[in-house]
N, C-alpha and C positions, 0 to 999 in steps of 0.2 A: 683626310672619310673622304672617298669618291661618293658623287651628287646621286640619289634614288633618284631618276623620273620614269613615272608615270604617265603614261597617254589611257585618255578615257575616252573612249564609243561610244555615242548611250543618246536616241535622237529622242529621249524626255532628259530635255535640258534641265527640269531643278533634281532626276534624279541627278548627272552629271556631279553639279555641283553640293550633294549632299555629298557625294564620295569623294570629292576634290577637297570640301570642308575637312572631312576624316584622316582623312592625309595626308593633309598638308599638316593639321595640328601634330601631324608623327613625326612632320620632319623631311616628306616625300614632296621632290619640287613635281609638278602635276601641269597637265597641256588638256583641255577638257572643249568637243567637238561633238556637235551633233548631224556633222554631213561626209558622207563620203571620201568627195575627192578632198575635201580641204585638210583632213584628217589624213589623205596621203599623203597629202602635197608635204604636212609639217614634217614627217615622217625623216630625213633626212638630217637637216639642220635641228630639232629636235635627240634626237636617238636615241626612242625610251630603251627603256631597258626591260620593263614591263608594260602590256596593254590592258588597258580592261574593255573586253567590249561589250558588248550587249549580240546577240545570238539574229536578232529581230532590230535592223535598222531602217525599218520605213517602207517605200517604195523601194523598187533597184533592187541591186547589188545585197544581199546578206553582211551580215557579222562573219561570216565564215569566209565567206569572198574576200572580205578586207583582209584578213589575217595571213590566208594566204599570200595577199600582194605585199602583206608589210614584210611578214616574214622574208619575203623575196628581198625584198631593201638592207631590211635589216636584221641579218644572221644570228639564230642566239637570240632571240627576239622573242620572253613570254608570255604568256594567255592565259589570260584568266578569262571565261564566259559569262554571262550577263546573261538570267534566261527568267523565263513566265510559265515556264511548263516544261515537258521531258517528252517530246515526243522520238521514236526510236533513233527512227533516218535523220534527225537532225543529229541528233547526239552523237551518232554512229560518222555525221560524214562532217564535223570540228571535230572528231577523235580520230583523225588524218592531220591534225594540224600540231596536235601532242601539246591541249597546254594543261599546265599546270594545275591549275580548281577553275570547278562550274560553280557560280552561288545562282543561290536560287531564289530570284523574287516571292516575297518581298523580304528582304536582308533585314539582318542587323547589322551596325556601329563593330562589332564583337566578332561576325565574320568579317564583313571587309577589310578591318585591321590584322585579322589570322592571315585570312588566305594572304595579305598580300608580304608579311612575313614569310610564310614561307616559300613565298615566291620568289621571296630573292636569299632566302634559306640557298634553292635547292638556287640562284643562280649564282651563287657566292661557290656553294659543289661543283657544279656546272665549270667554273674556272679554275678550281682546281684537279678535275679529271683533265680538261685539252690537254693540261700542262702534264699529265702521268701520259696519258695518249702519245704524246711527244717522244719521249720516250720507245716508245716500242716500233721496232720495224714492219718493212712496206707487209713484210709475210706472216707477221703475227698479229696486224691488220687484218687483214686476211681469213687467216686460222678463226679471231674475235668476230668476225662478220658469219662465216661457215655453224660456230660454233651457235650463233644467233639461230642459227639454220634449224636447229634441231641436229647438224650431222657429228655421228661418230668419228673419234678420230679414224679409225681404217678408213670409212667416205673418204674424209678431209688428205687424209695421205693418198686416197687414187685420183679424189680429181684434182690434186697439186704436184701429183707426181713424184713423189717422196716417200720414205720410207714414214710406219707408223712411229715407229721411236723416236723419229724427226717431228714429227709432228706431236709426242709425249714434250719431248726434251721443247716443243713452243708453247704448250700449253704449262710447263712447267716455268718456263720466264716469263712470262704472260703472267699470272697470276705472282709473279715473288714483283715485276716491274710493278704494280699495281694494288699489292701491300693486303689480295685475297688468299684466306686461305687455303689449303690447300686440297682439305677435305669439305663434302654436305655439298658438290654440285654447284659453290660461290661463282666457278668460271663459268658456268653456264647459269646461271642466275642475275651478275653482272652482263654479260655480253646481251639475254632477252632484254637485259629491261633498258640497258645502252644502244642496243649495236639493230635490236628485235624490229624495226617501224621500217628496216632499208628492204621487208620484207613487204610488205606491204602492197596493192594495187593501183 
């Protein structure tokens, strides 16, 4: 079984150590940091799958700034934000980094445990998804992206200079490769949840 590694960035060291203790008792390997730069330096060598990060880490750059840099260094890094408040503007900015979850302070041991378990479930599902996406052709991936932009088959056909029938065939094959139902907009739902972020400004 692969080791599950969690990096914790929290400027209140007592809080970080409490989270570390909870997770280590569950078998996770954890590193704790309370400073932006030392946490950033550890990413390449530690290679965490999950980052638990306080949105506000004292003076200077925010936890969101850290996550942006961390995700550039460790592609596929999952994120859980810790926060003491829910300011809409900050949550919207944090949302652009696609966190798995938010934990509002004061938190309970149960919240931490469940959030981290859910994050690793999502990480595992993402690996399965990546394998399925490898089976798609470039044309199918392009069509999936356009579906995520809420384009209809006719619009996709016009954009790609192909027939509407060809688009419908691609849609059918994509659904089959991804084991999706061909009914109830399951392809649209899948595209929006996995490719919709590409449309964000």
